[in-house]
TORMI-170563 format. One line per 2 residues: for each residue x, y, z negated of C-alpha. Coordinates in steps of 0.02 Angstrom, whole numbers. Example, Ala and Ser with C-alpha at 12.3 -4.5 7.8 and 13.67 -1.06 7.14 Angstrom:
% residues 2
615:-225:-390 ~ 684:-53:-357 .
//
This chain:
% residues 349
-968:-12:797 ~ -847:86:705 .
-666:27:731 ~ -562:19:566 .
-365:-6:563 ~ -358:-118:393 .
-174:-52:353 ~ -162:-152:174 .
-260:-295:126 ~ -243:-479:66 .
-387:-590:147 ~ -502:-603:288 .
-634:-743:316 ~ -570:-896:225 .
-389:-852:250 ~ -276:-784:113 .
-126:-703:202 ~ -13:-754:71 .
-31:-933:103 ~ -76:-915:302 .
21:-1001:433 ~ 43:-973:631 .
-114:-1089:650 ~ -216:-956:566 .
-175:-811:688 ~ -300:-866:824 .
-454:-870:699 ~ -379:-694:629 .
-383:-631:814 ~ -567:-689:844 .
-618:-613:672 ~ -534:-444:702 .
-616:-440:864 ~ -795:-482:816 .
-781:-352:678 ~ -692:-209:780 .
-555:-217:674 ~ -357:-199:690 .
-272:-276:546 ~ -85:-278:448 .
-116:-419:336 ~ -5:-399:183 .
70:-536:95 ~ 114:-572:-84 .
267:-668:-55 ~ 319:-808:-183 .
492:-860:-175 ~ 463:-1045:-128 .
362:-975:21 ~ 501:-870:87 .
540:-999:225 ~ 365:-1022:278 .
342:-831:285 ~ 495:-828:401 .
415:-957:509 ~ 264:-860:523 .
318:-679:567 ~ 440:-771:692 .
297:-864:778 ~ 191:-706:766 .
332:-622:872 ~ 299:-763:1005 .
109:-739:985 ~ 116:-559:1025 .
220:-587:1176 ~ 79:-701:1234 .
-66:-582:1168 ~ -15:-415:1199 .
-167:-335:1156 ~ -178:-430:976 .
-273:-347:852 ~ -151:-418:727 .
-13:-279:738 ~ 108:-345:619 .
137:-395:427 ~ 172:-311:270 .
245:-388:107 ~ 192:-333:-60 .
350:-351:-164 ~ 433:-438:-235 .
530:-288:-312 ~ 371:-203:-408 .
340:-125:-587 ~ 300:-252:-727 .
128:-199:-760 ~ 25:-219:-601 .
-107:-346:-588 ~ -39:-444:-436 .
-3:-633:-424 ~ 134:-668:-549 .
231:-777:-433 ~ 238:-617:-318 .
377:-536:-428 ~ 535:-605:-419 .
717:-550:-397 ~ 796:-601:-227 .
974:-632:-190 ~ 1075:-514:-76 .
1045:-661:57 ~ 851:-681:22 .
833:-484:56 ~ 913:-503:219 .
821:-639:273 ~ 673:-519:230 .
747:-367:320 ~ 777:-465:475 .
597:-495:498 ~ 572:-321:536 .
635:-376:717 ~ 498:-476:728 .
334:-389:665 ~ 367:-369:475 .
305:-173:472 ~ 331:-133:301 .
362:-174:114 ~ 301:-116:-28 .
442:-80:-147 ~ 460:3:-336 .
557:153:-297 ~ 605:192:-470 .
673:11:-494 ~ 847:72:-499 .
966:211:-443 ~ 1016:221:-253 .
1201:174:-308 ~ 1159:38:-430 .
1213:-133:-356 ~ 1087:-269:-336 .
1247:-381:-296 ~ 1428:-351:-283 .
1453:-222:-158 ~ 1271:-213:-108 .
1175:-54:-190 ~ 981:5:-190 .
1027:96:-47 ~ 1094:-25:62 .
955:-121:24 ~ 832:17:91 .
958:37:249 ~ 961:-148:298 .
771:-145:313 ~ 757:26:392 .
891:-36:519 ~ 800:-164:560 .
639:-76:597 ~ 538:-110:435 .
493:35:328 ~ 462:51:140 .
296:73:60 ~ 310:165:-116 .
217:83:-267 ~ 201:-13:-415 .
284:99:-525 ~ 369:80:-695 .
278:167:-837 ~ 403:205:-972 .
484:358:-900 ~ 373:459:-779 .
498:594:-752 ~ 627:469:-717 .
523:377:-597 ~ 475:541:-510 .
656:596:-476 ~ 709:415:-413 .
568:421:-288 ~ 611:588:-233 .
809:526:-221 ~ 741:393:-108 .
622:513:-12 ~ 775:638:25 .
898:478:55 ~ 789:408:207 .
745:579:271 ~ 929:617:273 .
984:455:366 ~ 851:438:490 .
741:550:608 ~ 613:642:482 .
434:607:510 ~ 276:602:391 .
271:414:454 ~ 443:383:399 .
387:324:226 ~ 228:239:168 .
138:205:5 ~ 46:88:-95 .
-109:147:-165 ~ -107:325:-238 .
-130:343:-425 ~ -151:146:-456 .
-4:60:-545 ~ 87:225:-568 .
106:338:-739 ~ -36:468:-735 .
-92:604:-866 ~ -275:563:-843 .
-389:422:-824 ~ -420:392:-637 .
-554:258:-643 ~ -703:227:-745 .
-742:28:-735 ~ -820:-14:-894 .
-975:63:-992 ~ -863:129:-1120 .
-768:221:-989 ~ -911:286:-904 .
-984:360:-1059 ~ -815:483:-1071 .
-821:515:-873 ~ -934:671:-889 .
-819:746:-1030 ~ -647:694:-947 .
-677:719:-766 ~ -703:910:-761 .
-517:933:-842 ~ -451:858:-681 .
-574:913:-543 ~ -656:1061:-614 .
-548:1196:-525 ~ -451:1194:-360 .
-293:1122:-354 ~ -123:1201:-341 .
45:1133:-323 ~ 104:1217:-485 .
-15:1118:-588 ~ -14:947:-519 .
129:882:-619 ~ 55:930:-788 .
-134:890:-732 ~ -87:715:-639 .
81:664:-701 ~ 259:687:-630 .
237:527:-521 ~ 81:564:-428 .
107:747:-415 ~ 290:709:-323 .
199:599:-223 ~ 62:722:-168 .
191:840:-139 ~ 307:744:-31 .
151:711:83 ~ 108:892:87 .
293:931:159 ~ 268:797:280 .
386:677:205 ~ 260:522:184 .
103:467:220 ~ -9:427:61 .
-151:289:46 ~ -292:302:-48 .
-446:171:-101 ~ -614:232:-73 .
-704:83:-155 ~ -746:191:-308 .
-686:61:-419 ~ -473:82:-394 .
-501:278:-412 ~ -659:386:-454 .
-723:447:-292 ~ -730:625:-350 .
-542:617:-390 ~ -533:548:-206 .
-635:691:-138 ~ -520:810:-229 .
-368:734:-172 ~ -419:731:19 .
-483:931:-5 ~ -304:959:-63 .
-194:872:50 ~ -314:855:208 .
-389:724:304 ~ -237:727:432 .
-105:679:285 ~ -200:519:212 .
-243:334:259 ~ -380:230:193 .
-306:69:105 ~ -434:-50:56 .
-344:-178:-39 ~ -469:-307:-41 .
-494:-488:12 ~ -622:-615:61 .
-551:-761:-31 ~ -553:-812:-220 .
-360:-837:-224 ~ -210:-741:-185 .
-21:-829:-173 ~ -97:-993:-256 .
-168:-900:-407 ~ -363:-899:-427 .
-460:-743:-446 ~ -619:-703:-549 .
-757:-619:-481 ~ -848:-527:-636 .
-979:-441:-533 ~ -893:-256:-523 .
-838:-287:-347 ~ -659:-303:-413 .
-558:-472:-414 ~ -481:-508:-565 .
-329:-608:-636 ~ -358:-722:-787 .
-311:-593:-909 ~ -430:-468:-842 .
-296:-371:-759 ~ -381:-296:-565 .
-296:-398:-435 ~ -389:-329:-277 .
-546:-260:-233 ~ -701:-344:-133 .
-756:-183:-36 ~ -715:-192:148 .
-709:-52:266 ~ -900:-43:291 .
-931:-11:112 ~ -796:108:89 .
-839:219:246 ~ -1017:228:160 .
-927:303:0 ~ -831:418:107 .
-990:484:185 ~ -1060:501:-2 .
-922:617:-51 ~ -945:725:94 .
-819:685:231 ~ -871:705:391 .
-878:570:537 ~ -713:649:614 .
-608:650:447 ~ -658:463:420 .
-598:419:585 ~ -453:506:572 .
-404:426:393 ~ -481:247:433 .
-410:234:617 ~ -301:359:681 .
-175:395:533 ~ -149:214:507 .
-133:162:684 ~ -15:300:716 .
89:266:561 ~ 101:62:605 .
155:121:782 ~ 291:237:728 .
472:172:763 ~ 607:216:661 .
755:311:732 ~ 925:377:670 .
964:560:676 .
//
């Protein structure tokens, strides 16, 4: 049985990670063992659930000391500083106080591995609270051993978003030991401004695929063409990955991103620079918000926005094979790279 490292997903079995407690840890351990998984449960954190999440992560710290070979490799949080347009649970977007940010950052010492954050939310020098800038917020997480994953961008000013993202990248690499694992990402192409249609989900969209897709993948990519072809934000993220400044993640379910776009991206960057992100759940709710199954292998909110996928690692591995990835490439993207990324330890220069 192939082993997969599930780096970013939201529910396993009957457990919605956004609502789990320490009592669920043994059940998740057994499921992970049974399926050949190592996991980093990703939580959409509601503000009223902050104290319960703190208790969960601190209990996990004790649990991993008692179960040193645990397949639960830590936790991640998606939000609450995210762009306004994604299909995440509505209660997962809120504005923490300085004290609440500090409480979250301190969980890095107990097993919070990374936090998904919009890098274009503000300038590095902008204040979140008096005397506490966006740069200070980043440092508070990194100094506690918790990294950021860049994602959920604003859509109104792509050039500004790309510039602010590069500012975050340069700031962190200037302060901490440089590594491709220093900065993580949410899913490439999803929930960011783009110059192209990245997915074809409806009959109407599929009818346009044969005409539109060759414009994006009809010729080999080069660094000079990416901003015009893909848009400033995905181009900046891909360029930073090529420079060894971050590790991009991409979904292989065929619904979040067209598989031919995925294939071209892997071809351009190389399997050594990418991580598979399933972004799926096996539960029909996230963070107390019900999800709808419309038969498309995507979970949707009540307004039709895509909230998560239904395609787990087995289906995504088959999709990877279908676009020509070798067994070695699949193992690298689905096991070696995410495992190395999560095991990485942040150090100062």
